[in-house]
Biopython code that builds the backbone (N, CA, C, O; Angstrom):
import numpy as np
from Bio.PDB.StructureBuilder import StructureBuilder

atoms = [
    (1, "MET", "N", (96.148, 35.757, -72.351)),
    (1, "MET", "CA", (96.870, 34.541, -72.666)),
    (1, "MET", "C", (98.288, 34.582, -72.120)),
    (1, "MET", "O", (98.765, 33.599, -71.551)),
    (2, "LEU", "N", (98.967, 35.713, -72.288)),
    (2, "LEU", "CA", (100.334, 35.841, -71.820)),
    (2, "LEU", "C", (100.384, 35.793, -70.282)),
    (2, "LEU", "O", (101.311, 35.220, -69.709)),
    (3, "GLN", "N", (99.389, 36.394, -69.622)),
    (3, "GLN", "CA", (99.338, 36.372, -68.164)),
    (3, "GLN", "C", (99.177, 34.941, -67.654)),
    (3, "GLN", "O", (99.826, 34.550, -66.684)),
    (4, "TRP", "N", (98.306, 34.151, -68.312)),
    (4, "TRP", "CA", (98.105, 32.770, -67.916)),
    (4, "TRP", "C", (99.396, 31.978, -68.100)),
    (4, "TRP", "O", (99.748, 31.168, -67.242)),
    (5, "LEU", "N", (100.100, 32.197, -69.195)),
    (5, "LEU", "CA", (101.338, 31.474, -69.477)),
    (5, "LEU", "C", (102.395, 31.801, -68.431)),
    (5, "LEU", "O", (103.115, 30.914, -67.973)),
    (6, "ARG", "N", (102.487, 33.075, -68.053)),
    (6, "ARG", "CA", (103.473, 33.481, -67.057)),
    (6, "ARG", "C", (103.160, 32.849, -65.697)),
    (6, "ARG", "O", (104.058, 32.326, -65.038)),
    (7, "SER", "N", (101.901, 32.893, -65.276)),
    (7, "SER", "CA", (101.547, 32.343, -63.970)),
    (7, "SER", "C", (101.688, 30.822, -63.961)),
    (7, "SER", "O", (102.120, 30.248, -62.961)),
    (8, "ASN", "N", (101.328, 30.168, -65.062)),
    (8, "ASN", "CA", (101.454, 28.716, -65.143)),
    (8, "ASN", "C", (102.923, 28.306, -65.154)),
    (8, "ASN", "O", (103.310, 27.348, -64.484)),
    (9, "ALA", "N", (103.729, 29.023, -65.904)),
    (9, "ALA", "CA", (105.153, 28.710, -65.953)),
    (9, "ALA", "C", (105.798, 28.959, -64.592)),
    (9, "ALA", "O", (106.652, 28.181, -64.165)),
    (10, "LEU", "N", (105.408, 30.019, -63.914)),
    (10, "LEU", "CA", (105.936, 30.307, -62.585)),
    (10, "LEU", "C", (105.531, 29.219, -61.596)),
    (10, "LEU", "O", (106.337, 28.803, -60.763)),
    (11, "TYR", "N", (104.284, 28.756, -61.687)),
    (11, "TYR", "CA", (103.804, 27.698, -60.806)),
    (11, "TYR", "C", (104.617, 26.418, -61.007)),
    (11, "TYR", "O", (105.149, 25.857, -60.049)),
    (12, "TRP", "N", (104.709, 25.966, -62.245)),
    (12, "TRP", "CA", (105.421, 24.721, -62.520)),
    (12, "TRP", "C", (106.917, 24.865, -62.289)),
    (12, "TRP", "O", (107.578, 23.915, -61.870)),
    (13, "GLY", "N", (107.450, 26.048, -62.562)),
    (13, "GLY", "CA", (108.867, 26.273, -62.278)),
    (13, "GLY", "C", (109.151, 26.169, -60.793)),
    (13, "GLY", "O", (110.165, 25.595, -60.394)),
    (14, "GLY", "N", (108.267, 26.717, -59.969)),
    (14, "GLY", "CA", (108.421, 26.610, -58.518)),
    (14, "GLY", "C", (108.301, 25.175, -58.032)),
    (14, "GLY", "O", (109.052, 24.744, -57.157)),
    (15, "GLN", "N", (107.357, 24.439, -58.600)),
    (15, "GLN", "CA", (107.179, 23.034, -58.216)),
    (15, "GLN", "C", (108.427, 22.220, -58.548)),
    (15, "GLN", "O", (108.891, 21.417, -57.738)),
    (16, "ILE", "N", (108.958, 22.436, -59.741)),
    (16, "ILE", "CA", (110.149, 21.703, -60.170)),
    (16, "ILE", "C", (111.346, 22.088, -59.313)),
    (16, "ILE", "O", (112.153, 21.231, -58.954)),
    (17, "ALA", "N", (111.469, 23.375, -58.981)),
    (17, "ALA", "CA", (112.584, 23.818, -58.139)),
    (17, "ALA", "C", (112.521, 23.167, -56.758)),
    (17, "ALA", "O", (113.546, 22.730, -56.234)),
    (18, "VAL", "N", (111.341, 23.101, -56.172)),
    (18, "VAL", "CA", (111.191, 22.469, -54.857)),
    (18, "VAL", "C", (111.487, 20.980, -54.951)),
    (18, "VAL", "O", (112.147, 20.428, -54.070)),
    (19, "LEU", "N", (111.013, 20.319, -56.001)),
    (19, "LEU", "CA", (111.278, 18.898, -56.188)),
    (19, "LEU", "C", (112.770, 18.631, -56.323)),
    (19, "LEU", "O", (113.286, 17.685, -55.729)),
    (20, "VAL", "N", (113.468, 19.455, -57.099)),
    (20, "VAL", "CA", (114.912, 19.289, -57.264)),
    (20, "VAL", "C", (115.614, 19.468, -55.921)),
    (20, "VAL", "O", (116.529, 18.709, -55.603)),
    (21, "CYS", "N", (115.206, 20.450, -55.133)),
    (21, "CYS", "CA", (115.821, 20.673, -53.819)),
    (21, "CYS", "C", (115.582, 19.486, -52.887)),
    (21, "CYS", "O", (116.497, 19.074, -52.174)),
    (22, "VAL", "N", (114.387, 18.937, -52.880)),
    (22, "VAL", "CA", (114.078, 17.795, -52.015)),
    (22, "VAL", "C", (114.873, 16.562, -52.439)),
    (22, "VAL", "O", (115.428, 15.860, -51.593)),
    (23, "VAL", "N", (114.931, 16.295, -53.746)),
    (23, "VAL", "CA", (115.691, 15.133, -54.240)),
    (23, "VAL", "C", (117.168, 15.295, -53.910)),
    (23, "VAL", "O", (117.814, 14.345, -53.469)),
    (24, "TYR", "N", (117.710, 16.500, -54.123)),
    (24, "TYR", "CA", (119.117, 16.737, -53.795)),
    (24, "TYR", "C", (119.359, 16.592, -52.292)),
    (24, "TYR", "O", (120.397, 16.071, -51.883)),
    (25, "GLY", "N", (118.415, 17.048, -51.468)),
    (25, "GLY", "CA", (118.554, 16.902, -50.021)),
    (25, "GLY", "C", (118.618, 15.444, -49.605)),
    (25, "GLY", "O", (119.439, 15.077, -48.764)),
    (26, "PHE", "N", (117.763, 14.604, -50.181)),
    (26, "PHE", "CA", (117.814, 13.172, -49.882)),
    (26, "PHE", "C", (119.117, 12.556, -50.376)),
    (26, "PHE", "O", (119.716, 11.736, -49.680)),
    (27, "TYR", "N", (119.559, 12.938, -51.558)),
    (27, "TYR", "CA", (120.817, 12.426, -52.094)),
    (27, "TYR", "C", (121.965, 12.794, -51.155)),
    (27, "TYR", "O", (122.798, 11.949, -50.826)),
    (28, "TRP", "N", (122.008, 14.055, -50.725)),
    (28, "TRP", "CA", (123.088, 14.500, -49.849)),
    (28, "TRP", "C", (123.056, 13.744, -48.524)),
    (28, "TRP", "O", (124.101, 13.332, -48.021)),
    (29, "LEU", "N", (121.871, 13.561, -47.960)),
    (29, "LEU", "CA", (121.731, 12.874, -46.680)),
    (29, "LEU", "C", (122.214, 11.424, -46.777)),
    (29, "LEU", "O", (122.956, 10.954, -45.915)),
    (30, "ILE", "N", (121.793, 10.729, -47.816)),
    (30, "ILE", "CA", (122.188, 9.329, -47.978)),
    (30, "ILE", "C", (123.678, 9.220, -48.259)),
    (30, "ILE", "O", (124.356, 8.373, -47.678)),
    (31, "ASP", "N", (124.200, 10.075, -49.153)),
    (31, "ASP", "CA", (125.626, 10.050, -49.476)),
    (31, "ASP", "C", (126.461, 10.374, -48.244)),
    (31, "ASP", "O", (127.465, 9.707, -47.995)),
    (32, "ASN", "N", (126.076, 11.371, -47.478)),
    (32, "ASN", "CA", (126.801, 11.750, -46.270)),
    (32, "ASN", "C", (126.796, 10.613, -45.253)),
    (32, "ASN", "O", (127.810, 10.360, -44.603)),
    (33, "THR", "N", (125.674, 9.935, -45.111)),
    (33, "THR", "CA", (125.584, 8.799, -44.184)),
    (33, "THR", "C", (126.511, 7.671, -44.603)),
    (33, "THR", "O", (127.221, 7.108, -43.770)),
    (34, "ILE", "N", (126.510, 7.337, -45.887)),
    (34, "ILE", "CA", (127.358, 6.249, -46.393)),
    (34, "ILE", "C", (128.832, 6.583, -46.209)),
    (34, "ILE", "O", (129.611, 5.738, -45.768)),
    (35, "VAL", "N", (129.216, 7.807, -46.545)),
    (35, "VAL", "CA", (130.626, 8.217, -46.420)),
    (35, "VAL", "C", (131.064, 8.193, -44.962)),
    (35, "VAL", "O", (132.146, 7.691, -44.657)),
    (36, "ASN", "N", (130.257, 8.721, -44.062)),
    (36, "ASN", "CA", (130.639, 8.756, -42.647)),
    (36, "ASN", "C", (130.688, 7.368, -42.027)),
    (36, "ASN", "O", (131.565, 7.092, -41.208)),
    (37, "LEU", "N", (129.754, 6.479, -42.406)),
    (37, "LEU", "CA", (129.803, 5.112, -41.888)),
    (37, "LEU", "C", (131.047, 4.394, -42.382)),
    (37, "LEU", "O", (131.674, 3.653, -41.624)),
    (38, "ALA", "N", (131.414, 4.601, -43.640)),
    (38, "ALA", "CA", (132.617, 3.972, -44.188)),
    (38, "ALA", "C", (133.873, 4.542, -43.521)),
    (38, "ALA", "O", (134.811, 3.796, -43.240)),
    (39, "ARG", "N", (133.901, 5.835, -43.268)),
    (39, "ARG", "CA", (135.067, 6.464, -42.644)),
    (39, "ARG", "C", (135.269, 5.946, -41.228)),
    (39, "ARG", "O", (136.409, 5.779, -40.794)),
    (40, "GLN", "N", (134.197, 5.690, -40.503)),
    (40, "GLN", "CA", (134.300, 5.202, -39.128)),
    (40, "GLN", "C", (134.419, 3.686, -39.053)),
    (40, "GLN", "O", (134.673, 3.135, -37.982)),
    (41, "GLY", "N", (134.240, 3.017, -40.169)),
    (41, "GLY", "CA", (134.316, 1.561, -40.175)),
    (41, "GLY", "C", (133.103, 0.904, -39.548)),
    (41, "GLY", "O", (133.188, -0.221, -39.054)),
    (42, "THR", "N", (131.987, 1.590, -39.563)),
    (42, "THR", "CA", (130.761, 1.064, -38.977)),
    (42, "THR", "C", (129.963, 0.331, -40.046)),
    (42, "THR", "O", (129.720, 0.862, -41.130)),
    (43, "ALA", "N", (129.564, -0.878, -39.731)),
    (43, "ALA", "CA", (128.770, -1.663, -40.676)),
    (43, "ALA", "C", (127.290, -1.398, -40.424)),
    (43, "ALA", "O", (126.857, -1.260, -39.280)),
    (44, "SER", "N", (126.539, -1.330, -41.486)),
    (44, "SER", "CA", (125.096, -1.196, -41.353)),
    (44, "SER", "C", (124.446, -2.488, -41.818)),
    (44, "SER", "O", (125.037, -3.255, -42.579)),
    (45, "GLY", "N", (123.249, -2.719, -41.366)),
    (45, "GLY", "CA", (122.538, -3.929, -41.753)),
    (45, "GLY", "C", (121.926, -4.602, -40.543)),
    (45, "GLY", "O", (121.884, -4.038, -39.449)),
    (46, "PHE", "N", (121.453, -5.820, -40.757)),
    (46, "PHE", "CA", (120.765, -6.558, -39.711)),
    (46, "PHE", "C", (121.517, -7.817, -39.296)),
    (46, "PHE", "O", (120.931, -8.706, -38.678)),
    (47, "SER", "N", (122.796, -7.908, -39.622)),
    (47, "SER", "CA", (123.549, -9.113, -39.270)),
    (47, "SER", "C", (123.742, -9.245, -37.762)),
    (47, "SER", "O", (124.007, -10.342, -37.272)),
    (48, "PHE", "N", (123.613, -8.148, -37.019)),
    (48, "PHE", "CA", (123.767, -8.188, -35.567)),
    (48, "PHE", "C", (122.646, -8.962, -34.888)),
    (48, "PHE", "O", (122.797, -9.364, -33.734)),
    (49, "LEU", "N", (121.525, -9.182, -35.572)),
    (49, "LEU", "CA", (120.394, -9.874, -34.949)),
    (49, "LEU", "C", (120.739, -11.304, -34.549)),
    (49, "LEU", "O", (120.070, -11.880, -33.690)),
    (50, "GLY", "N", (121.761, -11.880, -35.151)),
    (50, "GLY", "CA", (122.174, -13.230, -34.795)),
    (50, "GLY", "C", (123.192, -13.273, -33.668)),
    (50, "GLY", "O", (123.502, -14.352, -33.163)),
    (51, "ASP", "N", (123.717, -12.129, -33.265)),
    (51, "ASP", "CA", (124.730, -12.073, -32.211)),
    (51, "ASP", "C", (124.108, -12.295, -30.833)),
    (51, "ASP", "O", (122.911, -12.095, -30.629)),
    (52, "ARG", "N", (124.966, -12.720, -29.887)),
    (52, "ARG", "CA", (124.534, -12.945, -28.501)),
    (52, "ARG", "C", (124.225, -11.608, -27.848)),
    (52, "ARG", "O", (124.989, -10.652, -27.980)),
    (53, "SER", "N", (123.096, -11.544, -27.141)),
    (53, "SER", "CA", (122.700, -10.276, -26.533)),
    (53, "SER", "C", (123.487, -9.990, -25.261)),
    (53, "SER", "O", (124.030, -8.895, -25.118)),
    (54, "GLY", "N", (123.563, -10.931, -24.342)),
    (54, "GLY", "CA", (124.364, -10.763, -23.135)),
    (54, "GLY", "C", (123.677, -10.020, -22.002)),
    (54, "GLY", "O", (124.345, -9.655, -21.034)),
    (55, "PHE", "N", (122.407, -9.786, -22.077)),
    (55, "PHE", "CA", (121.690, -9.143, -20.967)),
    (55, "PHE", "C", (120.364, -9.842, -20.759)),
    (55, "PHE", "O", (119.848, -10.517, -21.650)),
    (56, "GLY", "N", (119.828, -9.670, -19.572)),
    (56, "GLY", "CA", (118.597, -10.345, -19.216)),
    (56, "GLY", "C", (117.381, -9.446, -19.329)),
    (56, "GLY", "O", (117.486, -8.221, -19.287)),
    (57, "ILE", "N", (116.238, -10.073, -19.472)),
    (57, "ILE", "CA", (114.948, -9.377, -19.481)),
    (57, "ILE", "C", (114.101, -10.055, -18.424)),
    (57, "ILE", "O", (113.974, -11.279, -18.415)),
    (58, "SER", "N", (113.513, -9.255, -17.519)),
    (58, "SER", "CA", (112.844, -9.837, -16.352)),
    (58, "SER", "C", (111.546, -10.550, -16.707)),
    (58, "SER", "O", (111.267, -11.611, -16.148)),
    (59, "GLN", "N", (110.753, -10.011, -17.606)),
    (59, "GLN", "CA", (109.471, -10.640, -17.933)),
    (59, "GLN", "C", (109.462, -11.038, -19.399)),
    (59, "GLN", "O", (109.613, -10.191, -20.279)),
    (60, "THR", "N", (109.287, -12.324, -19.661)),
    (60, "THR", "CA", (109.246, -12.805, -21.040)),
    (60, "THR", "C", (108.080, -13.762, -21.205)),
    (60, "THR", "O", (107.737, -14.506, -20.286)),
    (61, "LEU", "N", (107.486, -13.738, -22.360)),
    (61, "LEU", "CA", (106.407, -14.680, -22.677)),
    (61, "LEU", "C", (106.934, -15.919, -23.390)),
    (61, "LEU", "O", (106.259, -16.947, -23.445)),
    (62, "VAL", "N", (108.139, -15.815, -23.934)),
    (62, "VAL", "CA", (108.797, -16.941, -24.590)),
    (62, "VAL", "C", (110.132, -17.169, -23.897)),
    (62, "VAL", "O", (110.608, -16.309, -23.157)),
    (63, "GLU", "N", (110.729, -18.319, -24.136)),
    (63, "GLU", "CA", (111.993, -18.662, -23.490)),
    (63, "GLU", "C", (113.087, -17.676, -23.920)),
    (63, "GLU", "O", (113.257, -17.393, -25.105)),
    (64, "TYR", "N", (113.826, -17.158, -22.921)),
    (64, "TYR", "CA", (114.884, -16.195, -23.187)),
    (64, "TYR", "C", (115.952, -16.311, -22.109)),
    (64, "TYR", "O", (115.640, -16.487, -20.931)),
    (65, "SER", "N", (117.207, -16.212, -22.514)),
    (65, "SER", "CA", (118.328, -16.171, -21.569)),
    (65, "SER", "C", (119.345, -15.158, -22.086)),
    (65, "SER", "O", (119.185, -14.594, -23.169)),
    (66, "GLU", "N", (120.391, -14.938, -21.295)),
    (66, "GLU", "CA", (121.416, -13.989, -21.701)),
    (66, "GLU", "C", (122.197, -14.472, -22.920)),
    (66, "GLU", "O", (122.865, -13.675, -23.580)),
    (67, "ASP", "N", (122.122, -15.753, -23.222)),
    (67, "ASP", "CA", (122.802, -16.294, -24.396)),
    (67, "ASP", "C", (121.953, -16.187, -25.660)),
    (67, "ASP", "O", (122.412, -16.561, -26.740)),
    (68, "SER", "N", (120.734, -15.688, -25.548)),
    (68, "SER", "CA", (119.855, -15.551, -26.715)),
    (68, "SER", "C", (120.353, -14.423, -27.623)),
    (68, "SER", "O", (121.157, -13.585, -27.216)),
    (69, "SER", "N", (119.860, -14.424, -28.847)),
    (69, "SER", "CA", (120.301, -13.445, -29.843)),
    (69, "SER", "C", (119.497, -12.148, -29.729)),
    (69, "SER", "O", (118.466, -12.086, -29.061)),
    (70, "TYR", "N", (120.008, -11.116, -30.406)),
    (70, "TYR", "CA", (119.276, -9.852, -30.458)),
    (70, "TYR", "C", (117.943, -10.012, -31.189)),
    (70, "TYR", "O", (116.992, -9.284, -30.903)),
    (71, "GLY", "N", (117.863, -10.947, -32.119)),
    (71, "GLY", "CA", (116.592, -11.237, -32.779)),
    (71, "GLY", "C", (115.560, -11.738, -31.780)),
    (71, "GLY", "O", (114.382, -11.388, -31.852)),
    (72, "ARG", "N", (116.024, -12.562, -30.849)),
    (72, "ARG", "CA", (115.128, -13.056, -29.788)),
    (72, "ARG", "C", (114.698, -11.911, -28.865)),
    (72, "ARG", "O", (113.553, -11.865, -28.416)),
    (73, "VAL", "N", (115.635, -10.981, -28.586)),
    (73, "VAL", "CA", (115.301, -9.800, -27.785)),
    (73, "VAL", "C", (114.207, -9.000, -28.477)),
    (73, "VAL", "O", (113.277, -8.520, -27.830)),
    (74, "LEU", "N", (114.320, -8.859, -29.791)),
    (74, "LEU", "CA", (113.311, -8.127, -30.552)),
    (74, "LEU", "C", (111.951, -8.810, -30.449)),
    (74, "LEU", "O", (110.932, -8.140, -30.281)),
    (75, "LEU", "N", (111.929, -10.127, -30.548)),
    (75, "LEU", "CA", (110.678, -10.885, -30.410)),
    (75, "LEU", "C", (110.093, -10.729, -29.004)),
    (75, "LEU", "O", (108.890, -10.516, -28.855)),
    (76, "VAL", "N", (110.936, -10.835, -27.976)),
    (76, "VAL", "CA", (110.474, -10.689, -26.594)),
    (76, "VAL", "C", (109.893, -9.295, -26.384)),
    (76, "VAL", "O", (108.838, -9.155, -25.766)),
    (77, "GLY", "N", (110.565, -8.268, -26.890)),
    (77, "GLY", "CA", (110.062, -6.905, -26.749)),
    (77, "GLY", "C", (108.741, -6.702, -27.459)),
    (77, "GLY", "O", (107.847, -6.031, -26.942)),
    (78, "PHE", "N", (108.615, -7.282, -28.647)),
    (78, "PHE", "CA", (107.367, -7.179, -29.405)),
    (78, "PHE", "C", (106.220, -7.861, -28.662)),
    (78, "PHE", "O", (105.128, -7.302, -28.556)),
    (79, "LEU", "N", (106.461, -9.056, -28.153)),
    (79, "LEU", "CA", (105.413, -9.792, -27.432)),
    (79, "LEU", "C", (105.047, -9.098, -26.121)),
    (79, "LEU", "O", (103.875, -9.067, -25.747)),
    (80, "ASN", "N", (106.038, -8.542, -25.419)),
    (80, "ASN", "CA", (105.731, -7.797, -24.190)),
    (80, "ASN", "C", (104.907, -6.554, -24.498)),
    (80, "ASN", "O", (104.013, -6.197, -23.731)),
    (81, "THR", "N", (105.202, -5.891, -25.622)),
    (81, "THR", "CA", (104.420, -4.723, -26.023)),
    (81, "THR", "C", (102.980, -5.119, -26.324)),
    (81, "THR", "O", (102.051, -4.419, -25.922)),
    (82, "LEU", "N", (102.785, -6.236, -27.028)),
    (82, "LEU", "CA", (101.431, -6.708, -27.313)),
    (82, "LEU", "C", (100.681, -7.052, -26.026)),
    (82, "LEU", "O", (99.488, -6.774, -25.908)),
    (83, "LEU", "N", (101.377, -7.653, -25.068)),
    (83, "LEU", "CA", (100.744, -7.991, -23.790)),
    (83, "LEU", "C", (100.279, -6.736, -23.064)),
    (83, "LEU", "O", (99.136, -6.665, -22.612)),
    (84, "VAL", "N", (101.157, -5.750, -22.950)),
    (84, "VAL", "CA", (100.796, -4.516, -22.250)),
    (84, "VAL", "C", (99.673, -3.799, -22.979)),
    (84, "VAL", "O", (98.762, -3.269, -22.343)),
    (85, "ALA", "N", (99.724, -3.774, -24.314)),
    (85, "ALA", "CA", (98.660, -3.127, -25.082)),
    (85, "ALA", "C", (97.331, -3.841, -24.880)),
    (85, "ALA", "O", (96.304, -3.184, -24.713)),
    (86, "GLY", "N", (97.329, -5.163, -24.891)),
    (86, "GLY", "CA", (96.101, -5.921, -24.705)),
    (86, "GLY", "C", (95.495, -5.712, -23.327)),
    (86, "GLY", "O", (94.286, -5.515, -23.199)),
    (87, "VAL", "N", (96.330, -5.754, -22.298)),
    (87, "VAL", "CA", (95.837, -5.524, -20.934)),
    (87, "VAL", "C", (95.311, -4.102, -20.796)),
    (87, "VAL", "O", (94.275, -3.882, -20.169)),
    (88, "SER", "N", (96.009, -3.149, -21.369)),
    (88, "SER", "CA", (95.566, -1.751, -21.296)),
    (88, "SER", "C", (94.235, -1.548, -22.005)),
    (88, "SER", "O", (93.361, -0.847, -21.494)),
    (89, "ILE", "N", (94.074, -2.151, -23.170)),
    (89, "ILE", "CA", (92.817, -2.029, -23.908)),
    (89, "ILE", "C", (91.671, -2.653, -23.110)),
    (89, "ILE", "O", (90.574, -2.097, -23.045)),
    (90, "PHE", "N", (91.932, -3.798, -22.511)),
    (90, "PHE", "CA", (90.898, -4.463, -21.715)),
    (90, "PHE", "C", (90.436, -3.577, -20.558)),
    (90, "PHE", "O", (89.238, -3.368, -20.368)),
    (91, "PHE", "N", (91.394, -3.060, -19.788)),
    (91, "PHE", "CA", (91.017, -2.265, -18.623)),
    (91, "PHE", "C", (90.440, -0.909, -19.022)),
    (91, "PHE", "O", (89.571, -0.389, -18.322)),
    (92, "ALA", "N", (90.898, -0.328, -20.121)),
    (92, "ALA", "CA", (90.313, 0.926, -20.589)),
    (92, "ALA", "C", (88.869, 0.712, -21.024)),
    (92, "ALA", "O", (88.006, 1.550, -20.764)),
    (93, "THR", "N", (88.609, -0.408, -21.685)),
    (93, "THR", "CA", (87.239, -0.735, -22.093)),
    (93, "THR", "C", (86.357, -0.985, -20.880)),
    (93, "THR", "O", (85.224, -0.508, -20.816)),
    (94, "LEU", "N", (86.872, -1.724, -19.935)),
    (94, "LEU", "CA", (86.120, -2.004, -18.709)),
    (94, "LEU", "C", (85.811, -0.708, -17.960)),
    (94, "LEU", "O", (84.678, -0.497, -17.525)),
    (95, "LEU", "N", (86.795, 0.143, -17.811)),
    (95, "LEU", "CA", (86.595, 1.425, -17.141)),
    (95, "LEU", "C", (85.604, 2.289, -17.907)),
    (95, "LEU", "O", (84.774, 2.963, -17.296)),
    (96, "GLY", "N", (85.674, 2.282, -19.219)),
    (96, "GLY", "CA", (84.734, 3.047, -20.033)),
    (96, "GLY", "C", (83.311, 2.557, -19.855)),
    (96, "GLY", "O", (82.394, 3.368, -19.728)),
    (97, "PHE", "N", (83.107, 1.253, -19.843)),
    (97, "PHE", "CA", (81.760, 0.716, -19.632)),
    (97, "PHE", "C", (81.229, 1.063, -18.253)),
    (97, "PHE", "O", (80.049, 1.378, -18.097)),
    (98, "LEU", "N", (82.097, 1.005, -17.257)),
    (98, "LEU", "CA", (81.657, 1.344, -15.903)),
    (98, "LEU", "C", (81.273, 2.813, -15.790)),
    (98, "LEU", "O", (80.266, 3.146, -15.165)),
    (99, "LEU", "N", (82.062, 3.682, -16.386)),
    (99, "LEU", "CA", (81.763, 5.108, -16.316)),
    (99, "LEU", "C", (80.531, 5.471, -17.134)),
    (99, "LEU", "O", (79.724, 6.295, -16.705)),
    (100, "VAL", "N", (80.379, 4.861, -18.310)),
    (100, "VAL", "CA", (79.225, 5.150, -19.156)),
    (100, "VAL", "C", (77.954, 4.607, -18.510)),
    (100, "VAL", "O", (76.910, 5.258, -18.555)),
    (101, "SER", "N", (78.031, 3.438, -17.920)),
    (101, "SER", "CA", (76.828, 2.868, -17.298)),
    (101, "SER", "C", (76.407, 3.686, -16.085)),
    (101, "SER", "O", (75.213, 3.761, -15.792)),
    (102, "ASP", "N", (77.340, 4.298, -15.375)),
    (102, "ASP", "CA", (76.976, 5.160, -14.262)),
    (102, "ASP", "C", (76.452, 6.510, -14.734)),
    (102, "ASP", "O", (75.651, 7.138, -14.042)),
    (103, "ALA", "N", (76.887, 6.954, -15.881)),
    (103, "ALA", "CA", (76.492, 8.279, -16.372)),
    (103, "ALA", "C", (75.119, 8.259, -17.056)),
    (103, "ALA", "O", (74.430, 9.279, -17.092)),
    (104, "CYS", "N", (74.728, 7.122, -17.588)),
    (104, "CYS", "CA", (73.443, 7.042, -18.309)),
    (104, "CYS", "C", (72.296, 6.808, -17.325)),
    (104, "CYS", "O", (72.450, 6.046, -16.370)),
    (105, "PRO", "N", (71.174, 7.441, -17.543)),
    (105, "PRO", "CA", (70.005, 7.172, -16.676)),
    (105, "PRO", "C", (69.459, 5.772, -16.932)),
    (105, "PRO", "O", (69.535, 5.253, -18.046)),
    (106, "GLU", "N", (68.916, 5.181, -15.899)),
    (106, "GLU", "CA", (68.437, 3.812, -16.010)),
    (106, "GLU", "C", (67.130, 3.697, -16.771)),
    (106, "GLU", "O", (66.799, 2.613, -17.251)),
    (107, "THR", "N", (66.396, 4.753, -16.892)),
    (107, "THR", "CA", (65.067, 4.657, -17.509)),
    (107, "THR", "C", (65.123, 4.807, -19.036)),
    (107, "THR", "O", (64.284, 4.240, -19.736)),
    (108, "GLY", "N", (66.082, 5.548, -19.551)),
    (108, "GLY", "CA", (66.058, 5.863, -20.972)),
    (108, "GLY", "C", (66.921, 4.965, -21.825)),
    (108, "GLY", "O", (66.415, 4.012, -22.418)),
    (109, "TRP", "N", (68.067, 5.212, -21.895)),
    (109, "TRP", "CA", (69.061, 4.667, -22.791)),
    (109, "TRP", "C", (69.005, 3.187, -22.843)),
    (109, "TRP", "O", (69.787, 2.564, -23.560)),
]
sb = StructureBuilder()
sb.init_structure("model")
sb.init_model(0)
sb.init_chain("A")
sb.init_seg("    ")
for serial, (resi, resn, name, xyz) in enumerate(atoms, 1):
    if name == "N":
        sb.init_residue(resn, " ", resi, " ")
    sb.init_atom(name, np.array(xyz, "f"), 0.0, 1.0, " ", f" {name:<3s}", serial, name[0])
structure = sb.get_structure()
């Protein structure tokens, strides 16, 4: 009975110690980030998404100019990523069907 109590207490004590260390690590990381951002005068948040971007993007699926906002840049980037992913999936599937159809015998499968 005493051996079980010692091993169980050691197990839970170790778990609690690790949990306390992880929670303190997150607290320190967040506190350090907040203090350093305040010291440098850097604002955090998403208010910049409404600001003018000032640069061009060569291929867009929606209307975009250098006067568009960073939010619009985010939308253009997301849509371009979806386009590239869709084209890649299509050609990978096509290539897979071509390779599989050549690899399979015509009499069986």
